SETI-436718 format. One record per residue (C-alpha): residue number from 0; x, y, z. Coordinates in steps of 0.25 Angstrom, whole numbers, plus 2048, in hexadecimal, padded with zeros to 3 digits. Each point is the difference from the previous one (the first is absolute). Example, Ala and Ser with C-alpha at 12.3 -4.5 7.8 and 13.67 -1.06 7.14 Angstrom:
BEGIN
<node><i>0</i><u>831</u><v>7EE</v><w>81F</w></node>
<node><i>1</i><u>806</u><v>80E</v><w>7FE</w></node>
END
This chain:
BEGIN
<node><i>0</i><u>D48</u><v>4EA</v><w>C7E</w></node>
<node><i>1</i><u>803</u><v>7FB</v><w>80F</w></node>
<node><i>2</i><u>7FE</u><v>80B</v><w>80B</w></node>
<node><i>3</i><u>80D</u><v>803</v><w>807</w></node>
<node><i>4</i><u>801</u><v>7FB</v><w>80E</w></node>
<node><i>5</i><u>801</u><v>80E</v><w>806</w></node>
<node><i>6</i><u>7F3</u><v>804</v><w>7F9</w></node>
<node><i>7</i><u>7F2</u><v>7FD</v><w>805</w></node>
<node><i>8</i><u>7FA</u><v>7FA</v><w>7F3</w></node>
<node><i>9</i><u>7F2</u><v>800</v><w>805</w></node>
<node><i>10</i><u>7F5</u><v>800</v><w>7F5</w></node>
<node><i>11</i><u>7F2</u><v>802</v><w>804</w></node>
<node><i>12</i><u>7F5</u><v>7F9</v><w>7F7</w></node>
<node><i>13</i><u>7F7</u><v>80C</v><w>7FC</w></node>
<node><i>14</i><u>7F2</u><v>7FC</v><w>7FF</w></node>
<node><i>15</i><u>7F7</u><v>80C</v><w>7FD</w></node>
<node><i>16</i><u>7F6</u><v>803</v><w>7F5</w></node>
<node><i>17</i><u>80A</u><v>808</v><w>7F9</w></node>
<node><i>18</i><u>80D</u><v>7F9</v><w>7FD</w></node>
<node><i>19</i><u>80B</u><v>809</v><w>805</w></node>
<node><i>20</i><u>80A</u><v>7F5</v><w>800</w></node>
<node><i>21</i><u>809</u><v>7FB</v><w>80B</w></node>
<node><i>22</i><u>80E</u><v>806</v><w>804</w></node>
<node><i>23</i><u>80C</u><v>7FA</v><w>806</w></node>
<node><i>24</i><u>805</u><v>807</v><w>80D</w></node>
<node><i>25</i><u>80F</u><v>804</v><w>7FE</w></node>
<node><i>26</i><u>802</u><v>805</v><w>80F</w></node>
<node><i>27</i><u>80B</u><v>7FB</v><w>808</w></node>
<node><i>28</i><u>7FD</u><v>7F4</v><w>809</w></node>
<node><i>29</i><u>7FD</u><v>803</v><w>80E</w></node>
<node><i>30</i><u>80C</u><v>7FB</v><w>809</w></node>
<node><i>31</i><u>7FE</u><v>7F1</v><w>802</w></node>
<node><i>32</i><u>7F3</u><v>7FE</v><w>7F8</w></node>
<node><i>33</i><u>7FC</u><v>7FC</v><w>7F3</w></node>
<node><i>34</i><u>7FA</u><v>80C</v><w>7FB</w></node>
<node><i>35</i><u>800</u><v>80F</v><w>803</w></node>
<node><i>36</i><u>7FB</u><v>808</v><w>80C</w></node>
<node><i>37</i><u>7F3</u><v>802</v><w>7F8</w></node>
<node><i>38</i><u>7FD</u><v>7F1</v><w>7FB</w></node>
<node><i>39</i><u>806</u><v>7F8</v><w>80C</w></node>
<node><i>40</i><u>7F5</u><v>7F8</v><w>805</w></node>
<node><i>41</i><u>801</u><v>804</v><w>80F</w></node>
<node><i>42</i><u>7F7</u><v>807</v><w>80A</w></node>
<node><i>43</i><u>802</u><v>80D</v><w>807</w></node>
<node><i>44</i><u>80C</u><v>805</v><w>7F8</w></node>
<node><i>45</i><u>808</u><v>80B</v><w>807</w></node>
<node><i>46</i><u>7FD</u><v>80E</v><w>7FA</w></node>
<node><i>47</i><u>80F</u><v>803</v><w>800</w></node>
<node><i>48</i><u>802</u><v>7F6</v><w>7F6</w></node>
<node><i>49</i><u>7F5</u><v>806</v><w>7F7</w></node>
<node><i>50</i><u>806</u><v>80E</v><w>802</w></node>
<node><i>51</i><u>80E</u><v>7FA</v><w>7FC</w></node>
<node><i>52</i><u>7FA</u><v>7FC</v><w>7F3</w></node>
<node><i>53</i><u>7F4</u><v>809</v><w>7FE</w></node>
<node><i>54</i><u>7F7</u><v>7FE</v><w>7F4</w></node>
<node><i>55</i><u>800</u><v>80B</v><w>7F5</w></node>
<node><i>56</i><u>7F4</u><v>807</v><w>7FC</w></node>
<node><i>57</i><u>7FA</u><v>7F9</v><w>7F4</w></node>
<node><i>58</i><u>808</u><v>7F3</v><w>803</w></node>
<node><i>59</i><u>7F9</u><v>7F2</v><w>7FE</w></node>
<node><i>60</i><u>801</u><v>7F8</v><w>80C</w></node>
<node><i>61</i><u>7F5</u><v>7F5</v><w>7FC</w></node>
<node><i>62</i><u>7FE</u><v>7F6</v><w>80B</w></node>
<node><i>63</i><u>808</u><v>807</v><w>80A</w></node>
<node><i>64</i><u>7FF</u><v>7F9</v><w>80E</w></node>
<node><i>65</i><u>7FD</u><v>80B</v><w>80B</w></node>
<node><i>66</i><u>7F8</u><v>7F8</v><w>80A</w></node>
<node><i>67</i><u>800</u><v>807</v><w>80D</w></node>
<node><i>68</i><u>80A</u><v>80A</v><w>7FC</w></node>
<node><i>69</i><u>800</u><v>80E</v><w>806</w></node>
<node><i>70</i><u>7FF</u><v>80A</v><w>7F5</w></node>
<node><i>71</i><u>7F9</u><v>80C</v><w>806</w></node>
<node><i>72</i><u>801</u><v>80C</v><w>7F8</w></node>
<node><i>73</i><u>808</u><v>7FA</v><w>7F5</w></node>
<node><i>74</i><u>7FF</u><v>806</v><w>7F2</w></node>
<node><i>75</i><u>809</u><v>7F6</v><w>7F9</w></node>
<node><i>76</i><u>7F4</u><v>7FA</v><w>7F8</w></node>
<node><i>77</i><u>7FB</u><v>80D</v><w>7F9</w></node>
<node><i>78</i><u>7FD</u><v>7FD</v><w>7F2</w></node>
<node><i>79</i><u>806</u><v>7F2</v><w>801</w></node>
<node><i>80</i><u>7FA</u><v>7F2</v><w>7FE</w></node>
<node><i>81</i><u>7FD</u><v>7F6</v><w>80B</w></node>
<node><i>82</i><u>7F8</u><v>7F6</v><w>7F9</w></node>
<node><i>83</i><u>7FD</u><v>7F4</v><w>808</w></node>
<node><i>84</i><u>808</u><v>805</v><w>80C</w></node>
<node><i>85</i><u>7FE</u><v>7FB</v><w>80E</w></node>
<node><i>86</i><u>7FD</u><v>80B</v><w>80A</w></node>
<node><i>87</i><u>7F8</u><v>7F8</v><w>80A</w></node>
<node><i>88</i><u>802</u><v>805</v><w>80E</w></node>
<node><i>89</i><u>809</u><v>80B</v><w>7FC</w></node>
<node><i>90</i><u>800</u><v>80E</v><w>807</w></node>
<node><i>91</i><u>7FD</u><v>80A</v><w>7F5</w></node>
<node><i>92</i><u>7FB</u><v>80C</v><w>807</w></node>
<node><i>93</i><u>801</u><v>80C</v><w>7F7</w></node>
<node><i>94</i><u>808</u><v>7F8</v><w>7F6</w></node>
<node><i>95</i><u>7FF</u><v>806</v><w>7F2</w></node>
<node><i>96</i><u>7FB</u><v>7F7</v><w>7F5</w></node>
<node><i>97</i><u>7FC</u><v>80B</v><w>7F6</w></node>
<node><i>98</i><u>7FF</u><v>7FB</v><w>7F2</w></node>
<node><i>99</i><u>805</u><v>7F2</v><w>804</w></node>
<node><i>100</i><u>7FB</u><v>7F4</v><w>7F9</w></node>
<node><i>101</i><u>7FD</u><v>7F6</v><w>80C</w></node>
<node><i>102</i><u>7F7</u><v>7F7</v><w>7F8</w></node>
<node><i>103</i><u>7FE</u><v>7F2</v><w>807</w></node>
<node><i>104</i><u>808</u><v>805</v><w>80C</w></node>
<node><i>105</i><u>7FC</u><v>7FB</v><w>80E</w></node>
<node><i>106</i><u>7FD</u><v>80A</v><w>80B</w></node>
<node><i>107</i><u>7FA</u><v>7F6</v><w>809</w></node>
<node><i>108</i><u>801</u><v>805</v><w>80F</w></node>
<node><i>109</i><u>808</u><v>80C</v><w>7FC</w></node>
<node><i>110</i><u>800</u><v>80D</v><w>807</w></node>
<node><i>111</i><u>7FE</u><v>80A</v><w>7F4</w></node>
<node><i>112</i><u>7FB</u><v>80C</v><w>808</w></node>
<node><i>113</i><u>802</u><v>80D</v><w>7F9</w></node>
<node><i>114</i><u>807</u><v>7F9</v><w>7F4</w></node>
<node><i>115</i><u>7FF</u><v>807</v><w>7F3</w></node>
<node><i>116</i><u>7FB</u><v>7F7</v><w>7F4</w></node>
<node><i>117</i><u>7FC</u><v>80C</v><w>7F7</w></node>
<node><i>118</i><u>800</u><v>7FC</v><w>7F1</w></node>
<node><i>119</i><u>805</u><v>7F2</v><w>804</w></node>
<node><i>120</i><u>7FB</u><v>7F3</v><w>7F9</w></node>
<node><i>121</i><u>7FB</u><v>7F7</v><w>80B</w></node>
<node><i>122</i><u>7F8</u><v>7F7</v><w>7F7</w></node>
<node><i>123</i><u>7FF</u><v>7F2</v><w>806</w></node>
<node><i>124</i><u>807</u><v>804</v><w>80D</w></node>
<node><i>125</i><u>7FC</u><v>7FA</v><w>80D</w></node>
<node><i>126</i><u>7FD</u><v>80A</v><w>80C</w></node>
<node><i>127</i><u>7FA</u><v>7F6</v><w>80A</w></node>
<node><i>128</i><u>800</u><v>804</v><w>80E</w></node>
<node><i>129</i><u>808</u><v>80C</v><w>7FC</w></node>
<node><i>130</i><u>801</u><v>80D</v><w>807</w></node>
<node><i>131</i><u>7FE</u><v>80B</v><w>7F6</w></node>
<node><i>132</i><u>7FA</u><v>80B</v><w>809</w></node>
<node><i>133</i><u>804</u><v>80E</v><w>7FA</w></node>
<node><i>134</i><u>806</u><v>7F9</v><w>7F4</w></node>
<node><i>135</i><u>7FE</u><v>807</v><w>7F2</w></node>
<node><i>136</i><u>7FC</u><v>7F8</v><w>7F4</w></node>
<node><i>137</i><u>7FC</u><v>80B</v><w>7F7</w></node>
<node><i>138</i><u>801</u><v>7FD</v><w>7F1</w></node>
<node><i>139</i><u>804</u><v>7F2</v><w>803</w></node>
<node><i>140</i><u>7FC</u><v>7F4</v><w>7F7</w></node>
<node><i>141</i><u>7F8</u><v>7F6</v><w>809</w></node>
<node><i>142</i><u>7FA</u><v>7F5</v><w>7F7</w></node>
<node><i>143</i><u>7FF</u><v>7F3</v><w>807</w></node>
<node><i>144</i><u>808</u><v>805</v><w>80C</w></node>
<node><i>145</i><u>7FB</u><v>7F9</v><w>80D</w></node>
<node><i>146</i><u>7FD</u><v>809</v><w>80C</w></node>
<node><i>147</i><u>7FB</u><v>7F6</v><w>80A</w></node>
<node><i>148</i><u>7FF</u><v>804</v><w>80F</w></node>
<node><i>149</i><u>809</u><v>80C</v><w>7FD</w></node>
<node><i>150</i><u>7FF</u><v>80B</v><w>809</w></node>
<node><i>151</i><u>7FD</u><v>80E</v><w>7FA</w></node>
<node><i>152</i><u>7FB</u><v>80D</v><w>807</w></node>
<node><i>153</i><u>7FB</u><v>80E</v><w>7FB</w></node>
<node><i>154</i><u>80E</u><v>804</v><w>7FC</w></node>
<node><i>155</i><u>802</u><v>7F4</v><w>7F7</w></node>
<node><i>156</i><u>7FF</u><v>807</v><w>7F2</w></node>
<node><i>157</i><u>7FC</u><v>7F8</v><w>7F3</w></node>
<node><i>158</i><u>7FD</u><v>80D</v><w>7F9</w></node>
<node><i>159</i><u>7F2</u><v>806</v><w>7FC</w></node>
<node><i>160</i><u>801</u><v>7F7</v><w>7F3</w></node>
<node><i>161</i><u>808</u><v>7F3</v><w>7FD</w></node>
<node><i>162</i><u>80A</u><v>801</v><w>7F5</w></node>
<node><i>163</i><u>7F8</u><v>7F8</v><w>7F7</w></node>
<node><i>164</i><u>7F5</u><v>80A</v><w>800</w></node>
<node><i>165</i><u>809</u><v>80B</v><w>7FA</w></node>
<node><i>166</i><u>801</u><v>801</v><w>7F1</w></node>
<node><i>167</i><u>7F5</u><v>7F5</v><w>7FE</w></node>
<node><i>168</i><u>7FB</u><v>808</v><w>7F4</w></node>
<node><i>169</i><u>80D</u><v>7FE</v><w>7F9</w></node>
<node><i>170</i><u>7FF</u><v>7F1</v><w>7FF</w></node>
<node><i>171</i><u>7F6</u><v>7F8</v><w>7F8</w></node>
<node><i>172</i><u>7FC</u><v>7F1</v><w>7FC</w></node>
<node><i>173</i><u>807</u><v>7F5</v><w>809</w></node>
<node><i>174</i><u>809</u><v>80A</v><w>807</w></node>
<node><i>175</i><u>7F3</u><v>808</v><w>805</w></node>
<node><i>176</i><u>7FA</u><v>7F3</v><w>805</w></node>
<node><i>177</i><u>80D</u><v>7FC</v><w>807</w></node>
<node><i>178</i><u>802</u><v>80E</v><w>806</w></node>
<node><i>179</i><u>7F2</u><v>801</v><w>805</w></node>
<node><i>180</i><u>800</u><v>7F2</v><w>806</w></node>
<node><i>181</i><u>80D</u><v>804</v><w>808</w></node>
<node><i>182</i><u>7FA</u><v>80D</v><w>804</w></node>
<node><i>183</i><u>7F3</u><v>7FA</v><w>805</w></node>
<node><i>184</i><u>807</u><v>7F5</v><w>807</w></node>
<node><i>185</i><u>809</u><v>80A</v><w>807</w></node>
<node><i>186</i><u>7F4</u><v>808</v><w>805</w></node>
<node><i>187</i><u>7F9</u><v>7F4</v><w>805</w></node>
<node><i>188</i><u>80C</u><v>7FB</v><w>808</w></node>
<node><i>189</i><u>802</u><v>80E</v><w>806</w></node>
<node><i>190</i><u>7F1</u><v>800</v><w>804</w></node>
<node><i>191</i><u>802</u><v>7F2</v><w>807</w></node>
<node><i>192</i><u>80D</u><v>805</v><w>806</w></node>
<node><i>193</i><u>7FB</u><v>80D</v><w>807</w></node>
<node><i>194</i><u>7F3</u><v>7F9</v><w>803</w></node>
<node><i>195</i><u>808</u><v>7F5</v><w>808</w></node>
<node><i>196</i><u>807</u><v>80C</v><w>807</w></node>
<node><i>197</i><u>7F3</u><v>807</v><w>804</w></node>
<node><i>198</i><u>802</u><v>80C</v><w>7F7</w></node>
<node><i>199</i><u>7F2</u><v>800</v><w>7F9</w></node>
<node><i>200</i><u>801</u><v>80E</v><w>7FB</w></node>
<node><i>201</i><u>80D</u><v>7FC</v><w>7F8</w></node>
<node><i>202</i><u>7F9</u><v>7F3</v><w>7FC</w></node>
<node><i>203</i><u>7F5</u><v>809</v><w>7FB</w></node>
<node><i>204</i><u>809</u><v>809</v><w>7F8</w></node>
<node><i>205</i><u>806</u><v>7F4</v><w>7F8</w></node>
<node><i>206</i><u>7F2</u><v>7FA</v><w>7FE</w></node>
<node><i>207</i><u>7FC</u><v>80D</v><w>7F9</w></node>
<node><i>208</i><u>80D</u><v>800</v><w>7F8</w></node>
<node><i>209</i><u>7FD</u><v>7F1</v><w>7FB</w></node>
<node><i>210</i><u>7F3</u><v>804</v><w>7FC</w></node>
<node><i>211</i><u>805</u><v>80C</v><w>7F8</w></node>
<node><i>212</i><u>80A</u><v>7F8</v><w>7F9</w></node>
<node><i>213</i><u>7F6</u><v>7F6</v><w>7FC</w></node>
<node><i>214</i><u>7F7</u><v>80B</v><w>7FB</w></node>
<node><i>215</i><u>80C</u><v>806</v><w>7F8</w></node>
<node><i>216</i><u>804</u><v>7F2</v><w>7FA</w></node>
<node><i>217</i><u>7F1</u><v>7FE</v><w>7FC</w></node>
<node><i>218</i><u>800</u><v>80C</v><w>7F8</w></node>
<node><i>219</i><u>80E</u><v>7FE</v><w>7FA</w></node>
<node><i>220</i><u>7FD</u><v>7F1</v><w>7FC</w></node>
<node><i>221</i><u>7F3</u><v>804</v><w>7FA</w></node>
<node><i>222</i><u>7F7</u><v>7F9</v><w>80A</w></node>
<node><i>223</i><u>7F6</u><v>80B</v><w>800</w></node>
<node><i>224</i><u>7F4</u><v>7F9</v><w>807</w></node>
<node><i>225</i><u>809</u><v>7FD</v><w>80C</w></node>
<node><i>226</i><u>806</u><v>80E</v><w>7FF</w></node>
<node><i>227</i><u>7F2</u><v>807</v><w>801</w></node>
<node><i>228</i><u>7FC</u><v>7F7</v><w>80C</w></node>
<node><i>229</i><u>80D</u><v>804</v><w>807</w></node>
<node><i>230</i><u>7FE</u><v>80F</v><w>7FD</w></node>
<node><i>231</i><u>7F2</u><v>7FF</v><w>805</w></node>
<node><i>232</i><u>805</u><v>7F9</v><w>80D</w></node>
<node><i>233</i><u>80B</u><v>80B</v><w>801</w></node>
<node><i>234</i><u>7F6</u><v>80C</v><w>7FF</w></node>
<node><i>235</i><u>7F4</u><v>7FA</v><w>808</w></node>
<node><i>236</i><u>807</u><v>7F8</v><w>80B</w></node>
<node><i>237</i><u>80F</u><v>803</v><w>7FF</w></node>
<node><i>238</i><u>801</u><v>7F1</v><w>7FE</w></node>
<node><i>239</i><u>7F7</u><v>7FC</v><w>80B</w></node>
<node><i>240</i><u>807</u><v>809</v><w>80B</w></node>
<node><i>241</i><u>7F8</u><v>80D</v><w>800</w></node>
<node><i>242</i><u>7F2</u><v>801</v><w>805</w></node>
<node><i>243</i><u>800</u><v>80F</v><w>7FE</w></node>
<node><i>244</i><u>802</u><v>7FE</v><w>7F1</w></node>
<node><i>245</i><u>7F4</u><v>7F7</v><w>800</w></node>
<node><i>246</i><u>7F7</u><v>80A</v><w>808</w></node>
<node><i>247</i><u>805</u><v>80B</v><w>7F6</w></node>
<node><i>248</i><u>7FD</u><v>7F8</v><w>7F4</w></node>
<node><i>249</i><u>7F2</u><v>7FD</v><w>806</w></node>
<node><i>250</i><u>7FD</u><v>80F</v><w>802</w></node>
<node><i>251</i><u>805</u><v>804</v><w>7F2</w></node>
<node><i>252</i><u>7F6</u><v>7F5</v><w>7FA</w></node>
<node><i>253</i><u>7F5</u><v>805</v><w>809</w></node>
<node><i>254</i><u>801</u><v>80F</v><w>7FD</w></node>
<node><i>255</i><u>803</u><v>7FD</v><w>7F1</w></node>
<node><i>256</i><u>7F3</u><v>7F8</v><w>7FF</w></node>
<node><i>257</i><u>7F8</u><v>80A</v><w>808</w></node>
<node><i>258</i><u>804</u><v>80B</v><w>7F5</w></node>
<node><i>259</i><u>7FD</u><v>7F7</v><w>7F5</w></node>
<node><i>260</i><u>7F2</u><v>7FB</v><w>804</w></node>
<node><i>261</i><u>7F9</u><v>80D</v><w>7FD</w></node>
<node><i>262</i><u>806</u><v>800</v><w>7F2</w></node>
<node><i>263</i><u>7F9</u><v>7F3</v><w>7FD</w></node>
<node><i>264</i><u>7F0</u><v>7FF</v><w>800</w></node>
<node><i>265</i><u>802</u><v>803</v><w>80E</w></node>
<node><i>266</i><u>7FB</u><v>7F9</v><w>80D</w></node>
<node><i>267</i><u>7F2</u><v>800</v><w>805</w></node>
<node><i>268</i><u>7FA</u><v>801</v><w>80E</w></node>
<node><i>269</i><u>7F4</u><v>7F6</v><w>7FF</w></node>
<node><i>270</i><u>7F8</u><v>806</v><w>80C</w></node>
<node><i>271</i><u>7FF</u><v>80E</v><w>7F9</w></node>
<node><i>272</i><u>803</u><v>7FC</v><w>7F1</w></node>
<node><i>273</i><u>80B</u><v>80B</v><w>800</w></node>
<node><i>274</i><u>80B</u><v>7FD</v><w>7F6</w></node>
<node><i>275</i><u>80D</u><v>806</v><w>803</w></node>
<node><i>276</i><u>808</u><v>803</v><w>7F3</w></node>
<node><i>277</i><u>805</u><v>80B</v><w>7F7</w></node>
<node><i>278</i><u>806</u><v>802</v><w>7F3</w></node>
<node><i>279</i><u>80E</u><v>805</v><w>7FE</w></node>
<node><i>280</i><u>7FB</u><v>80F</v><w>7FF</w></node>
<node><i>281</i><u>7F6</u><v>7FF</v><w>80C</w></node>
<node><i>282</i><u>80A</u><v>802</v><w>80C</w></node>
<node><i>283</i><u>803</u><v>80E</v><w>7FB</w></node>
<node><i>284</i><u>7F2</u><v>804</v><w>801</w></node>
<node><i>285</i><u>7FD</u><v>7FA</v><w>80E</w></node>
<node><i>286</i><u>801</u><v>807</v><w>80D</w></node>
<node><i>287</i><u>80B</u><v>7FC</v><w>80A</w></node>
<node><i>288</i><u>7F6</u><v>7FA</v><w>809</w></node>
<node><i>289</i><u>7FA</u><v>7F8</v><w>7F4</w></node>
<node><i>290</i><u>80D</u><v>7FB</v><w>7FC</w></node>
<node><i>291</i><u>804</u><v>7FC</v><w>80E</w></node>
<node><i>292</i><u>7F3</u><v>7F8</v><w>802</w></node>
<node><i>293</i><u>802</u><v>7F9</v><w>7F3</w></node>
<node><i>294</i><u>80E</u><v>7FC</v><w>803</w></node>
<node><i>295</i><u>7FD</u><v>7FC</v><w>80E</w></node>
<node><i>296</i><u>7F5</u><v>7F7</v><w>7FC</w></node>
<node><i>297</i><u>809</u><v>7FA</v><w>7F5</w></node>
<node><i>298</i><u>80B</u><v>7FE</v><w>80A</w></node>
<node><i>299</i><u>7F7</u><v>7F9</v><w>80A</w></node>
<node><i>300</i><u>7FB</u><v>7F7</v><w>7F5</w></node>
<node><i>301</i><u>80F</u><v>7FD</v><w>7FB</w></node>
<node><i>302</i><u>804</u><v>7FD</v><w>80F</w></node>
<node><i>303</i><u>7F4</u><v>7F6</v><w>802</w></node>
<node><i>304</i><u>803</u><v>7FA</v><w>7F2</w></node>
<node><i>305</i><u>80F</u><v>7FE</v><w>803</w></node>
<node><i>306</i><u>7FD</u><v>7F9</v><w>80D</w></node>
<node><i>307</i><u>7F5</u><v>7F8</v><w>7F9</w></node>
<node><i>308</i><u>7F6</u><v>804</v><w>80B</w></node>
<node><i>309</i><u>7F4</u><v>801</v><w>7F7</w></node>
<node><i>310</i><u>7F6</u><v>808</v><w>808</w></node>
<node><i>311</i><u>7F7</u><v>802</v><w>7F4</w></node>
<node><i>312</i><u>7FD</u><v>80F</v><w>803</w></node>
<node><i>313</i><u>807</u><v>804</v><w>7F4</w></node>
<node><i>314</i><u>801</u><v>7F9</v><w>7F3</w></node>
<node><i>315</i><u>808</u><v>801</v><w>7F3</w></node>
<node><i>316</i><u>7F9</u><v>805</v><w>7F4</w></node>
<node><i>317</i><u>803</u><v>7FB</v><w>7F2</w></node>
<node><i>318</i><u>80B</u><v>7F7</v><w>7FA</w></node>
<node><i>319</i><u>80C</u><v>808</v><w>803</w></node>
<node><i>320</i><u>7FC</u><v>803</v><w>80E</w></node>
<node><i>321</i><u>7FE</u><v>7F1</v><w>803</w></node>
<node><i>322</i><u>80D</u><v>7FC</v><w>7F9</w></node>
<node><i>323</i><u>807</u><v>80A</v><w>808</w></node>
<node><i>324</i><u>7FA</u><v>7FB</v><w>80D</w></node>
<node><i>325</i><u>803</u><v>7F2</v><w>7FD</w></node>
<node><i>326</i><u>80F</u><v>803</v><w>7FD</w></node>
<node><i>327</i><u>801</u><v>808</v><w>80D</w></node>
<node><i>328</i><u>7F9</u><v>7F5</v><w>808</w></node>
<node><i>329</i><u>80A</u><v>7F6</v><w>7FB</w></node>
<node><i>330</i><u>80C</u><v>808</v><w>802</w></node>
<node><i>331</i><u>7FB</u><v>804</v><w>80E</w></node>
<node><i>332</i><u>7FF</u><v>7F2</v><w>804</w></node>
<node><i>333</i><u>80E</u><v>7FD</v><w>7FA</w></node>
<node><i>334</i><u>806</u><v>80C</v><w>807</w></node>
<node><i>335</i><u>7FA</u><v>7FD</v><w>80E</w></node>
<node><i>336</i><u>805</u><v>7F2</v><w>7FF</w></node>
<node><i>337</i><u>80E</u><v>805</v><w>7FD</w></node>
<node><i>338</i><u>7FF</u><v>80A</v><w>80B</w></node>
<node><i>339</i><u>7FD</u><v>7F4</v><w>80A</w></node>
<node><i>340</i><u>80C</u><v>7F8</v><w>7FA</w></node>
<node><i>341</i><u>80A</u><v>80C</v><w>801</w></node>
<node><i>342</i><u>7FB</u><v>803</v><w>80E</w></node>
<node><i>343</i><u>802</u><v>7F1</v><w>804</w></node>
<node><i>344</i><u>80D</u><v>800</v><w>7F9</w></node>
<node><i>345</i><u>806</u><v>80C</v><w>807</w></node>
<node><i>346</i><u>7FB</u><v>800</v><w>80E</w></node>
END
């Protein structure tokens, strides 16, 4: 059926991963134009014209042409659809896009400071040279959204976790892979964005979230070898960001080995031939001074073994003690190398 002359008739080809279907705009034609105020192909349309024909909450305005429009504080778009809309150069300060579908929309050179995109779908949207200081994107979907040379600050909120991260345990199979990839991509994009804007603490937060997501996905998808490696990285180095965790892990290893050596065949001082060892019941019958001397010597041996110093003044006795010393020296070398790596990375 032909569109009446007094109706817009604009129909935007909807190109997204989900086929939402196109819709024909039935708004009245803007005076002297071919289409309505929302779809007329003109720059810097007057706000009064929009206010005379405001969008209704939840309305579909796919392909709307809002280039250079002054839309500060507008709340017309809440819960609506603006797929493929052109908002380049628009003034969108404090504009409310809560729950709006703005996939493939163009926000190039727009001023969106303080705008609210909470729960919106901004997949494939372009935020190039866009001002988004103080804007809020909590619970928004970001997969393949382009943030290039966009300006953010400490008040720009993307949420503690991205939307793809929540409820990940509820999906499986191909859906799990797709959701995980979207979440990982989003975290990496946020790292790059905040890194470009000299906000390293926020960049680090999203780096840790990315690693946590990879770890969870590894467990959920049954890649247990990768999951164990990521768990080790989490607890020992906090994914390469915490020297203190490496130091604490090293101290725990040193003390644990020091407590274990006397329960093997012991350790010996070659100069005197003294063997330092006790069975499980022996410490009860030892005086406090004897127990302290035993543990101090064992701790000293554990430290030099961990650091692979090898003074030769104390030696392990028996197979068990030698095996324990070998493991400790290998782990010690690994932890020292990790400490240097983490310090270099974080300083």
